[in-house]
Backbone as XML, in Angstrom:
<?xml version="1.0"?>
<chain id="A" units="angstrom">
  <residue number="1" name="MET">
    <atom name="N" x="9.339" y="12.032" z="-14.821"/>
    <atom name="CA" x="8.511" y="11.324" z="-13.253"/>
    <atom name="C" x="7.733" y="12.048" z="-12.842"/>
  </residue>
  <residue number="2" name="ALA">
    <atom name="N" x="7.780" y="13.611" z="-12.779"/>
    <atom name="CA" x="6.995" y="14.672" z="-12.508"/>
    <atom name="C" x="5.300" y="13.972" z="-13.011"/>
  </residue>
  <residue number="3" name="ALA">
    <atom name="N" x="5.319" y="13.683" z="-13.656"/>
    <atom name="CA" x="4.064" y="13.721" z="-14.194"/>
    <atom name="C" x="3.166" y="12.068" z="-14.195"/>
  </residue>
  <residue number="4" name="ARG">
    <atom name="N" x="3.477" y="11.690" z="-12.807"/>
    <atom name="CA" x="3.441" y="10.755" z="-12.755"/>
    <atom name="C" x="2.832" y="10.491" z="-11.062"/>
  </residue>
  <residue number="5" name="PRO">
    <atom name="N" x="1.616" y="10.528" z="-10.882"/>
    <atom name="CA" x="1.078" y="10.612" z="-9.599"/>
    <atom name="C" x="1.916" y="9.804" z="-8.710"/>
  </residue>
  <residue number="6" name="PRO">
    <atom name="N" x="1.981" y="10.136" z="-7.211"/>
    <atom name="CA" x="2.378" y="10.076" z="-6.289"/>
    <atom name="C" x="2.262" y="8.261" z="-6.146"/>
  </residue>
  <residue number="7" name="PRO">
    <atom name="N" x="2.610" y="7.194" z="-5.128"/>
    <atom name="CA" x="2.079" y="6.568" z="-4.835"/>
    <atom name="C" x="1.078" y="6.021" z="-4.066"/>
  </residue>
  <residue number="8" name="PRO">
    <atom name="N" x="0.586" y="5.158" z="-3.831"/>
    <atom name="CA" x="-0.614" y="5.159" z="-2.472"/>
    <atom name="C" x="-0.226" y="4.921" z="-1.361"/>
  </residue>
  <residue number="9" name="ALA">
    <atom name="N" x="-0.835" y="5.592" z="-0.509"/>
    <atom name="CA" x="-0.040" y="5.419" z="1.160"/>
    <atom name="C" x="-0.495" y="4.425" z="1.489"/>
  </residue>
  <residue number="10" name="ARG">
    <atom name="N" x="0.327" y="3.551" z="1.372"/>
    <atom name="CA" x="0.316" y="1.944" z="2.306"/>
    <atom name="C" x="0.792" y="2.272" z="3.898"/>
  </residue>
  <residue number="11" name="PRO">
    <atom name="N" x="-0.372" y="1.320" z="4.723"/>
    <atom name="CA" x="0.144" y="0.941" z="6.207"/>
    <atom name="C" x="1.348" y="0.721" z="6.425"/>
  </residue>
  <residue number="12" name="PRO">
    <atom name="N" x="1.661" y="0.856" z="7.668"/>
    <atom name="CA" x="2.753" y="0.520" z="8.000"/>
    <atom name="C" x="3.057" y="-0.944" z="8.024"/>
  </residue>
  <residue number="13" name="ALA">
    <atom name="N" x="4.547" y="-1.356" z="8.041"/>
    <atom name="CA" x="4.690" y="-2.929" z="7.986"/>
    <atom name="C" x="4.647" y="-3.099" z="9.273"/>
  </residue>
  <residue number="14" name="GLY">
    <atom name="N" x="4.210" y="-2.909" z="10.591"/>
    <atom name="CA" x="3.802" y="-3.515" z="11.537"/>
    <atom name="C" x="2.552" y="-3.946" z="11.806"/>
  </residue>
  <residue number="15" name="LYS">
    <atom name="N" x="1.763" y="-3.655" z="10.888"/>
    <atom name="CA" x="0.584" y="-3.935" z="11.322"/>
    <atom name="C" x="0.136" y="-5.152" z="10.230"/>
  </residue>
  <residue number="16" name="PRO">
    <atom name="N" x="-0.929" y="-6.475" z="10.716"/>
    <atom name="CA" x="-0.821" y="-7.393" z="9.968"/>
    <atom name="C" x="-1.195" y="-7.146" z="8.659"/>
  </residue>
  <residue number="17" name="ARG">
    <atom name="N" x="-0.902" y="-8.065" z="7.791"/>
    <atom name="CA" x="-1.404" y="-7.822" z="6.024"/>
    <atom name="C" x="-3.032" y="-8.102" z="5.992"/>
  </residue>
  <residue number="18" name="SER">
    <atom name="N" x="-3.613" y="-9.293" z="6.482"/>
    <atom name="CA" x="-4.874" y="-9.828" z="6.712"/>
    <atom name="C" x="-5.996" y="-9.052" z="7.576"/>
  </residue>
  <residue number="19" name="ALA">
    <atom name="N" x="-5.083" y="-8.209" z="7.990"/>
    <atom name="CA" x="-6.024" y="-7.192" z="9.068"/>
    <atom name="C" x="-5.966" y="-5.673" z="7.938"/>
  </residue>
  <residue number="20" name="GLY">
    <atom name="N" x="-5.547" y="-5.529" z="7.560"/>
    <atom name="CA" x="-5.398" y="-4.577" z="6.719"/>
    <atom name="C" x="-6.472" y="-4.096" z="5.743"/>
  </residue>
  <residue number="21" name="PRO">
    <atom name="N" x="-6.899" y="-2.900" z="4.751"/>
    <atom name="CA" x="-7.043" y="-2.704" z="3.705"/>
    <atom name="C" x="-6.840" y="-3.647" z="2.084"/>
  </residue>
  <residue number="22" name="PRO">
    <atom name="N" x="-8.101" y="-3.730" z="1.464"/>
    <atom name="CA" x="-7.566" y="-4.362" z="0.212"/>
    <atom name="C" x="-6.439" y="-4.102" z="-0.402"/>
  </residue>
  <residue number="23" name="CYS">
    <atom name="N" x="-6.006" y="-2.626" z="-0.260"/>
    <atom name="CA" x="-4.960" y="-2.084" z="-0.781"/>
    <atom name="C" x="-3.512" y="-2.605" z="-0.663"/>
  </residue>
  <residue number="24" name="VAL">
    <atom name="N" x="-3.965" y="-3.529" z="0.432"/>
    <atom name="CA" x="-2.368" y="-4.006" z="0.804"/>
    <atom name="C" x="-2.505" y="-5.572" z="-0.261"/>
  </residue>
  <residue number="25" name="SER">
    <atom name="N" x="-3.273" y="-6.103" z="-0.535"/>
    <atom name="CA" x="-3.167" y="-7.102" z="-1.296"/>
    <atom name="C" x="-2.385" y="-6.449" z="-3.033"/>
  </residue>
  <residue number="26" name="LEU">
    <atom name="N" x="-2.347" y="-5.517" z="-3.026"/>
    <atom name="CA" x="-1.867" y="-4.591" z="-4.230"/>
    <atom name="C" x="-0.551" y="-4.584" z="-3.895"/>
  </residue>
  <residue number="27" name="ASN">
    <atom name="N" x="-0.281" y="-4.160" z="-3.084"/>
    <atom name="CA" x="1.389" y="-3.779" z="-2.083"/>
    <atom name="C" x="2.024" y="-5.108" z="-2.398"/>
  </residue>
  <residue number="28" name="ARG">
    <atom name="N" x="1.273" y="-6.097" z="-1.965"/>
    <atom name="CA" x="1.838" y="-7.593" z="-1.789"/>
    <atom name="C" x="2.425" y="-8.117" z="-3.167"/>
  </residue>
  <residue number="29" name="ALA">
    <atom name="N" x="1.465" y="-7.681" z="-4.011"/>
    <atom name="CA" x="2.083" y="-8.302" z="-5.644"/>
    <atom name="C" x="3.173" y="-7.828" z="-6.025"/>
  </residue>
</chain>
């Protein structure tokens, strides 16, 4: 597991997903 890179930093759930960065789309999947 140590070889695996850390997960990407995602915005807090309090912020709207539509107004978030494109990364939010990946978290939603």
